[in-house]
C-alpha positions as CSV (number, residue, x, y, z in Angstrom):
1,M,6.1,9.1,30.7
2,R,2.2,9.0,30.0
3,K,1.4,7.6,26.3
4,V,3.5,5.9,23.4
5,I,2.5,5.4,19.7
6,L,4.1,2.8,17.6
7,I,3.8,3.1,14.1
8,P,5.2,0.1,12.7
9,D,5.5,-1.4,9.0
10,S,5.6,-4.9,8.8
11,F,8.7,-6.8,8.9
12,K,8.5,-8.7,5.4
13,G,8.8,-12.8,6.0
14,T,8.8,-12.5,10.0
15,M,6.2,-10.2,11.3
16,S,3.2,-7.9,10.2
17,S,3.1,-4.8,11.4
18,C,-0.3,-5.8,14.2
19,E,2.0,-8.6,16.0
20,I,5.0,-6.4,16.2
21,C,2.3,-3.4,17.5
22,S,1.7,-6.2,20.3
23,I,5.0,-7.7,21.0
24,M,6.2,-3.9,21.5
25,E,3.3,-3.4,24.1
26,Q,3.5,-5.9,26.0
27,A,7.2,-5.0,27.0
28,I,6.6,-1.8,27.3
29,H,3.7,-2.4,30.1
30,R,5.9,-4.9,31.9
31,H,7.8,-2.0,33.1
32,L,5.6,0.9,32.3
33,P,2.1,-0.5,33.4
34,G,0.7,2.4,33.6
35,V,1.2,4.1,30.6
36,K,-0.9,4.8,27.6
37,V,-0.2,2.4,24.3
38,V,-1.8,3.8,20.9
39,S,-1.1,1.0,18.2
40,I,-1.5,2.0,14.7
41,P,-0.7,-1.2,12.7
42,V,0.6,-0.5,8.9
43,A,0.8,-2.0,5.8
44,D,1.8,-0.4,2.2
45,G,-1.3,-1.3,0.4
46,G,-1.1,-4.8,-0.4
47,E,-2.4,-8.0,1.8
48,G,-3.3,-7.0,5.0
49,S,-4.2,-3.3,4.6
50,V,-7.7,-3.6,5.2
51,D,-7.3,-5.1,8.8
52,C,-4.6,-2.4,10.0
53,F,-6.8,0.3,9.1
54,L,-9.7,-1.4,11.1
55,S,-7.6,-2.0,14.1
56,A,-5.8,1.6,14.0
57,V,-9.3,3.2,13.9
58,G,-11.9,0.5,14.2
59,G,-15.1,0.1,11.4
60,I,-15.9,-2.9,9.8
61,K,-15.3,-5.2,7.2
62,Q,-18.1,-5.3,4.4
63,N,-18.4,-8.6,2.6
64,V,-18.9,-8.4,-1.4
65,K,-18.5,-10.9,-4.3
66,V,-16.7,-10.4,-6.9
67,K,-14.6,-11.6,-10.1
68,D,-11.4,-12.6,-9.2
69,P,-8.0,-12.4,-11.9
70,Y,-9.2,-14.7,-13.4
71,F,-13.2,-13.3,-14.0
72,K,-14.2,-16.0,-11.8
73,E,-16.5,-14.8,-8.5
74,I,-15.2,-15.2,-5.1
75,D,-16.0,-13.7,-1.6
76,S,-14.0,-10.5,-1.0
77,F,-14.0,-7.4,1.0
78,Y,-13.2,-3.6,1.9
79,G,-13.5,-1.6,5.2
80,L,-16.0,0.8,5.8
81,L,-14.4,3.0,9.0
82,P,-15.9,5.0,11.3
83,D,-15.9,8.4,9.3
84,G,-17.5,6.4,6.4
85,T,-13.9,6.4,4.1
86,A,-13.4,3.1,3.2
87,I,-10.7,0.9,2.3
88,V,-9.8,-0.9,-1.2
89,E,-7.2,-3.7,-1.0
90,M,-7.1,-4.5,-4.9
91,A,-4.9,-7.9,-3.6
92,A,-8.1,-9.3,-2.2
93,C,-9.4,-9.9,-5.4
94,A,-6.4,-9.1,-7.8
95,G,-4.0,-10.2,-5.5
96,L,-0.8,-13.1,-6.1
97,P,-2.0,-15.3,-4.0
98,L,-5.5,-15.3,-5.8
99,V,-3.7,-17.3,-8.8
100,E,-1.4,-18.8,-6.8
101,N,0.8,-20.9,-9.7
102,N,-1.5,-19.9,-12.8
103,K,0.6,-16.8,-12.9
104,S,-0.4,-15.1,-16.3
105,A,0.0,-10.7,-16.6
106,T,-1.8,-11.4,-20.2
107,K,-4.9,-12.3,-18.9
108,T,-5.6,-11.1,-15.3
109,T,-7.9,-8.4,-14.6
110,T,-8.8,-6.1,-11.9
111,Y,-12.3,-6.2,-12.7
112,G,-12.9,-6.9,-9.0
113,V,-11.7,-4.4,-7.6
114,G,-14.0,-1.7,-9.9
115,Q,-16.8,-4.0,-8.5
116,L,-15.7,-3.8,-4.7
117,I,-15.2,0.4,-5.5
118,A,-19.0,0.9,-7.1
119,H,-20.2,-0.9,-3.8
120,A,-18.5,1.3,-1.6
121,A,-19.6,4.3,-3.2
122,Q,-23.5,3.3,-3.4
123,A,-23.3,2.7,0.1
124,G,-22.6,6.2,0.4
125,C,-19.1,6.6,0.9
126,K,-17.7,9.6,0.6
127,R,-13.7,8.7,0.2
128,I,-12.8,5.8,-1.4
129,I,-9.0,4.4,-0.2
130,I,-7.4,2.1,-3.2
131,G,-4.2,0.1,-1.6
132,L,-2.4,-0.7,-5.1
133,G,0.4,-3.5,-4.0
134,G,0.5,-7.5,-4.3
135,S,-1.6,-7.1,-7.4
136,A,-0.9,-10.3,-9.9
137,T,-2.2,-7.9,-12.9
138,N,-0.9,-5.8,-15.6
139,D,-4.2,-4.1,-17.6
140,G,-3.5,-0.4,-16.8
141,G,-6.5,-0.7,-14.3
142,T,-8.7,-0.7,-17.4
143,G,-10.5,-3.6,-16.1
144,A,-11.5,-1.7,-12.3
145,A,-12.6,1.0,-14.9
146,A,-14.6,-1.0,-17.1
147,A,-16.7,-2.6,-14.2
148,L,-17.5,1.1,-13.3
149,G,-18.9,1.2,-16.7
150,V,-15.9,2.9,-19.0
151,K,-16.3,1.8,-22.5
152,F,-12.9,0.3,-24.2
153,K,-13.3,-0.3,-28.1
154,N,-11.2,-2.3,-30.2
155,S,-10.6,-1.1,-33.9
156,K,-14.3,-2.7,-35.2
157,G,-15.7,-0.4,-32.9
158,E,-16.4,-3.7,-30.7
159,S,-16.6,-2.5,-26.4
160,F,-14.6,-5.6,-24.3
161,V,-13.2,-5.9,-20.9
162,P,-9.0,-5.1,-21.8
163,V,-6.4,-7.5,-20.0
164,G,-2.4,-7.5,-20.3
165,G,-2.4,-8.8,-23.1
166,T,-5.2,-7.1,-25.4
167,L,-4.1,-3.5,-24.4
168,K,-2.7,-3.4,-27.3
169,D,-6.2,-3.6,-29.3
170,I,-7.5,-0.8,-27.2
171,V,-8.4,2.6,-29.8
172,H,-10.5,4.3,-28.2
173,I,-11.6,5.2,-24.5
174,D,-15.2,6.3,-23.8
175,V,-16.0,7.6,-19.7
176,S,-19.1,8.8,-20.1
177,G,-20.9,5.6,-18.5
178,L,-19.0,5.9,-15.7
179,L,-20.6,5.7,-12.0
180,P,-22.0,9.0,-11.6
181,K,-21.6,9.0,-7.8
182,L,-17.8,8.7,-8.3
183,K,-17.8,12.8,-9.1
184,E,-19.3,13.5,-5.8
185,I,-16.0,10.8,-3.6
186,E,-12.7,11.3,-2.9
187,L,-10.9,8.9,-4.5
188,V,-7.2,7.9,-2.9
189,A,-4.5,5.8,-4.3
190,M,-1.8,4.5,-2.0
191,C,1.5,4.4,-4.1
192,D,4.4,4.1,-2.1
193,I,6.9,3.6,-5.8
194,D,7.3,6.2,-7.8
195,N,7.9,3.7,-11.2
196,P,6.3,4.8,-14.5
197,L,3.7,3.3,-16.8
198,C,6.2,2.3,-19.6
199,G,9.6,1.6,-20.7
200,I,12.2,-0.2,-18.6
201,H,11.5,1.2,-15.5
202,G,7.5,0.5,-15.9
203,A,5.3,-1.7,-14.1
204,A,5.9,-4.7,-17.0
205,H,9.1,-4.6,-16.6
206,V,10.3,-4.0,-13.3
207,F,7.1,-6.5,-11.9
208,G,6.0,-8.4,-14.6
209,P,8.7,-11.3,-14.0
210,Q,7.1,-12.0,-10.5
211,K,3.5,-12.3,-12.4
212,G,4.6,-14.4,-14.3
213,A,6.2,-12.7,-17.6
214,D,9.4,-14.1,-19.5
215,P,11.1,-11.4,-21.1
216,E,8.7,-11.7,-24.7
217,T,5.7,-11.2,-22.7
218,V,7.1,-8.4,-20.3
219,K,8.0,-6.6,-24.0
220,L,4.6,-7.7,-24.9
221,L,3.0,-6.0,-21.7
222,D,4.7,-2.9,-21.9
223,A,3.2,-1.9,-25.4
224,G,-0.1,-2.5,-24.2
225,L,0.7,-0.2,-21.3
226,L,2.1,2.2,-24.0
227,N,-0.5,1.8,-26.8
228,L,-3.4,2.1,-23.8
229,A,-1.4,5.7,-22.5
230,K,-2.0,7.3,-26.5
231,V,-4.8,6.5,-26.2
232,V,-6.0,8.3,-23.0
233,K,-3.4,10.9,-24.1
234,V,-5.8,11.3,-27.3
235,D,-9.5,10.5,-25.9
236,L,-8.9,11.7,-22.1
237,G,-6.0,14.4,-22.7
238,K,-4.2,12.9,-19.5
239,D,-0.6,12.2,-19.6
240,I,0.4,8.5,-17.2
241,C,3.1,7.6,-19.2
242,D,5.7,8.7,-17.5
243,L,3.5,9.8,-14.1
244,A,5.7,9.2,-11.0
245,G,3.3,5.8,-9.7
246,A,1.4,5.3,-12.7
247,G,3.4,2.5,-12.9
248,A,1.9,0.6,-9.1
249,A,0.1,-2.2,-9.6
250,G,0.2,-2.9,-12.8
251,G,-0.6,0.3,-13.8
252,M,-3.4,0.6,-11.6
253,G,-1.3,3.6,-10.7
254,G,-2.2,5.2,-13.7
255,G,-5.7,4.2,-14.5
256,M,-7.0,5.5,-11.2
257,V,-6.2,8.9,-12.3
258,A,-6.8,8.3,-16.0
259,F,-10.1,7.0,-15.5
260,L,-11.8,7.9,-12.1
261,G,-9.2,11.2,-11.2
262,A,-8.1,9.3,-8.0
263,K,-4.8,11.2,-6.1
264,L,-1.4,8.6,-5.8
265,Q,0.1,9.8,-2.6
266,M,2.5,7.9,-0.7
267,G,0.5,5.4,1.6
268,I,2.0,6.5,4.7
269,E,0.5,9.7,4.3
270,T,-2.6,8.4,3.3
271,I,-2.4,6.6,6.7
272,L,-1.4,9.6,9.2
273,D,-4.2,11.7,7.7
274,T,-6.6,9.3,8.0
275,V,-6.0,8.0,11.9
276,G,-5.2,11.7,12.9
277,F,-1.8,11.1,13.9
278,D,-1.2,14.7,13.9
279,E,-3.5,15.2,16.5
280,L,-3.0,11.9,18.3
281,L,0.8,13.3,18.9
282,K,-0.2,16.2,21.0
283,D,-0.3,15.1,24.0
284,A,2.8,11.5,23.2
285,D,6.1,11.3,24.8
286,L,7.5,8.6,22.3
287,V,6.8,7.1,18.8
288,F,8.1,3.6,18.1
289,S,8.2,2.9,14.1
290,G,10.1,0.3,12.1
291,E,10.3,-1.7,9.0
292,G,12.6,-4.3,7.8
293,K,15.7,-3.0,6.4
294,I,16.2,0.7,6.8
295,D,18.4,2.2,4.1
296,F,19.2,4.7,1.7
297,Q,16.3,3.7,0.0
298,S,13.9,4.4,3.4
299,L,14.7,8.1,2.7
300,R,12.5,8.3,-0.4
301,G,9.8,8.4,2.5
302,K,8.6,5.5,3.5
303,V,7.4,4.6,6.6
304,V,9.6,5.3,9.2
305,I,10.9,8.4,7.3
306,G,7.0,9.3,6.3
307,V,6.0,9.2,10.3
308,A,9.6,10.7,11.3
309,R,8.7,14.1,9.6
310,R,5.6,14.5,11.6
311,T,6.8,13.9,15.0
312,K,10.3,16.1,14.1
313,K,7.5,19.1,13.6
314,A,5.9,17.7,17.1
315,G,8.5,17.5,18.8
316,V,8.3,13.7,19.9
317,P,10.7,11.8,19.6
318,L,11.2,8.7,17.9
319,I,12.5,5.9,17.9
320,A,13.4,3.4,15.1
321,V,13.0,-0.2,15.8
322,V,14.7,-2.7,12.8
323,G,15.5,-5.9,11.4
324,D,18.3,-4.6,10.0
325,I,20.3,-1.5,9.3
326,G,21.8,-0.6,6.2
327,D,24.7,1.9,4.6
328,N,24.7,5.8,4.4
329,I,21.3,6.4,6.7
330,E,23.0,9.3,8.2
331,A,20.3,11.5,6.9
332,A,17.7,9.7,8.6
333,Y,18.2,11.6,12.0
334,N,17.8,14.8,9.8
335,E,14.5,13.5,8.8
336,G,13.5,13.4,12.7
337,I,14.9,10.0,14.0
338,S,16.0,10.0,17.5
339,G,17.8,6.3,17.3
340,I,17.9,3.4,15.4
341,F,18.3,-0.5,16.9
342,S,18.6,-3.7,15.0
343,I,16.3,-6.8,16.6
344,N,19.3,-9.3,14.9
345,R,20.9,-9.4,18.1
346,V,23.5,-11.9,17.6
347,A,24.8,-10.7,13.9
348,V,23.2,-13.6,12.3
349,P,21.8,-14.3,8.5
350,F,18.2,-13.7,7.6
351,D,17.5,-17.2,7.3
352,E,18.6,-17.9,11.1
353,S,17.2,-14.6,12.6
354,K,13.9,-14.9,11.3
355,N,13.2,-17.9,13.5
356,R,13.6,-15.9,16.4
357,S,12.6,-12.7,15.2
358,K,9.6,-12.3,17.9
359,D,11.9,-13.1,21.0
360,D,14.6,-10.5,19.5
361,L,12.1,-8.0,19.1
362,R,10.9,-8.1,22.3
363,L,13.9,-8.4,24.1
364,T,15.1,-4.9,22.2
365,I,12.4,-2.9,23.0
366,D,12.7,-4.4,26.3
367,N,16.2,-2.7,26.8
368,I,15.0,0.0,25.1
369,I,12.4,0.8,27.7
370,R,15.0,-0.1,30.2
371,F,17.7,2.4,29.4
372,I,15.0,5.3,28.9
373,Q,13.8,4.4,33.0
374,S,17.2,4.2,34.0
375,L,17.6,8.0,32.7
376,K,15.2,9.1,35.0
377,K,17.2,7.3,38.4
């Protein structure tokens, strides 16, 4: 064996993808000291996405002062890859950890995200990837758009920066002042959910409660997003209400499409393209991927399945190492997975298994490599 690729998602609540890569590599090198190991840690677009990209392909972290979810100035950042691509992690300035216990989806903004995009654009980036995840906001991306020059006006003709609670006041949208440099830039929004903008499966109903919204507030937020969609359709000619993925990050997915013409793309597809995964596969002997739990929802194209579809085309075997294995996952093998192994070696509940997850991961990889080695004898 000459080359092994590691491309796991994080095991939420236990290990980051970077930690998983490190543990896997150590276990592999214990038995195969000469094998080349290529680590590609994966994040879902939320917190840690920039670090994962920088770890996978190199680059630098660009520090910028921007507005936080409550319009206060903070130190934030984005990633700048060697090819000039910028990685903007919206959680870096609009994330839930930044509001701590002061959650209010009616008052929080994505304005800082727009400032990060503007900085990257003015720095000469020709491609900007925006990770949609972990947000404390429900403003439909209007804050980010406002920071980039889009004007939102109320019934009195006054311009204002909308937040979740004031989306209902938008009566006109003017994009003529949008930062000109954005027209020359490819914008990709990493989005791993297919929720629409509005309705019972939309941003407010599904994600509003975790951002501090009670049932009445959820209705207010949803009505605001519906109003935003109506004005977008009239003024911009784009229908985002039922667009799959528009509900990501408090409607940021819809806003990215409506105001910036961004492409919504599954996070794993964006990552694989950015790191040149197909090229890396050409001389690979084996790929390890994984996630906290593989189940029927994984089959919709999340990390493991997204990777498996590429490895299948290349004829490279893929082993999925996961925290737990759900029912009805047989179709995963048709997608390109060669084998699925759980690290829960003693079959205990998550509250117990999480405390031993690192050792169990190491021992599981050790066991797999021992078996592979035995086939050569």
